[in-house]
N, C-alpha and C positions, 0 to 999 in steps of 0.2 A: 504494500500500500504506500502510495506517495501522492501527496497533494490531492487528496480525496479520490484518487484513481486506484483501481486494482491494476497492478502491473505484473508482468512476468519478465524474467531475465534469461537471456540466452548467452552462453559463453561460446564464442565462435573460435574454434581452435586452428583454423586454416592458416592464419597469419603468425601463429606461434613460432613456426620454424624460422621465419625471417626476423621477427621483432622480439622474440623471447617473451611475448605477452599474449594473453588471450584478448580477443576483441569482445567487449561487452555490448550487447544489443538489448535494449529495453523497449517493450511494447506497452502502451497504456491502452487498456480495454475501454470500449464504449460503455456507457452507463448500464444498458440492459445486459450486456454480456458479462460485465464486471459483477453485477448483482447475481446473475445466474451462477457464476463461478464461486462467488461468496457463499451462496446457499449450498452448493455442492460440497465445498470444503468444510463448511461449518456443520451441516446437518446430514447430508446424504452419505458422505464418506465415513463419518463417525458412526452413523447408524449401521451401515454395511459392515464396518469393523466389529461392532457389538454383536451383530447377527452371526458373523463368522466365529467369533469367540464362543458364543452360546451353542452353536450347532456343532462345531468341531471339537469342543472341549480341549483344545490345544492351547498352549501358551500364546498370548497375543503376539502377532508379528510386529516388528518395529514399524512405526508409521514413517512415512517418507515425506520429504519436502518436494519430491518430484511428482508432477501431475501424471506424466506418462512413464511408468516404470513397469518392470515385470513383477508378477505376483510373488514369485519365490525370492526375488532379489530386489527389495523395495528401494535400495539405494543405488541401483544401476538403471540408468535411463534406457529407454527403448533403443535398439540399434536403428540406424537410419533406414535400413531395409524394411523394418516393421512399419515405421512411420510412412514410408513411401508406399507400401502395400495398402495400408489403411486409407491413405489419401487417394490412391488409384481406385480402390473399391468404392469409396464415397463419391468420387467424381464420375464414375461410370454411369451413363444414362443422362447425365447433365450436359456433357460435352462430347464432341465427336471422338476426341482422344482423351483417355484417362490421364489425370495429373500424376506426376511423381514429384518429389521434392525439388529436383532440378528445374523442371518445367514451371512449377509454382513460383520458384525464386525468379526465374527469367521473366515470367509474366508480370510479377509484382514490380520488377525493375522497369519494364516497359511502361506499365501504367503510371508509375511515378514520373518517369521522364516525360511522357506525353501529356498527362493530365494534372497530376498533383503539383509539380514544379511550376506550371503555368498559373495555377490558382494561388499559390503561396507567394507572399512577399518574401524577398530575399532576407535571410537571417544572418546577422553579423554579430557574433558574440563579443567582439572588441569595440563595437559602436559605443561611443560615449558623447556624441555630439548631436545626433538627430533627435527629433521629438519622440521617436519610438525607442530610444535607448533604455536599456535596463537600469532601473534606479540603483541597483547594486554597484554600479560603476563608481559610486561615491567612495566605496572602500578602497578602490585603486587610487582615487584622487587623494584620499587621506594619507596614503603612503607616499605621495608626491610623484605618482606614476600614472600613465595612461594604462588601460587594461592590458593591452598587448605587451607593453614593456614590463609591467608587473608580473605577468605570467612567465615571461622569458627570464627576468632577473631572479625571481624567487622560485621558479620551477613549479608554480602552482598548478599548471595543467600539464606537467611533464608526462603524466601517465594517461592523459586524455586521448582516446576514450577507452582505456583498458581498466580503469577503476571507476567505481560508482561515486562520482562527485555531483554535488547539486547542479553545477552548470551543465554537466552531461545529461542528467535527468531532465532538466528544464528543456533542453534541445530535443530530446526524445519525446517529451510530452507535446511540444509544439508540433513535431512531425506527425505524431499519432493523431492529434486533433485535426490536422489537415486531411489525413486519410479518413477519419470519421466523417468529416464534412463531405468529402468526395463520395463516400459510400451512402450518405444520407442517414447516418446514425448520430444520435445525440451523445455528446461527450460526457456531459454531467446530467444527473437527474434533478 
């Protein structure tokens, strides 16, 4: 949860070989989906675990922070092949060609480039002069720096975007809200 949104975090490992860091991707869910996920995690998942405990009479398995994990290994995420299979099965009948993870990623990039970017105003995290500037730039000014110089001098965003910093979360929130608007979903309830 961040700034009244239900969020989920993905650690993208592909860049780790070249940067020695994982790439953190955060998605902010639209209001209705966030509420649905909240109910699932708060009530349904716990109720299902209680039923499992009562029926099997086995010790309770350890709960997991992962939403998509294997039943026997709750701390191990689904392999990408499983996620791809589920996505393909779910998209069969809706589209001529079933989706897999790679196709989904490519389509979302295409939609972003063609539609979302055109709707969105450019975002500059170092802006401290325009009317749309983030009021938090005052903290950079208080140190006698402009935002970019402060970041470079003190390494404040040296790990950006490999660590969860408020500035990173705010940018991901902005991008998610742009997607919500494009898809016709309400961001907040």
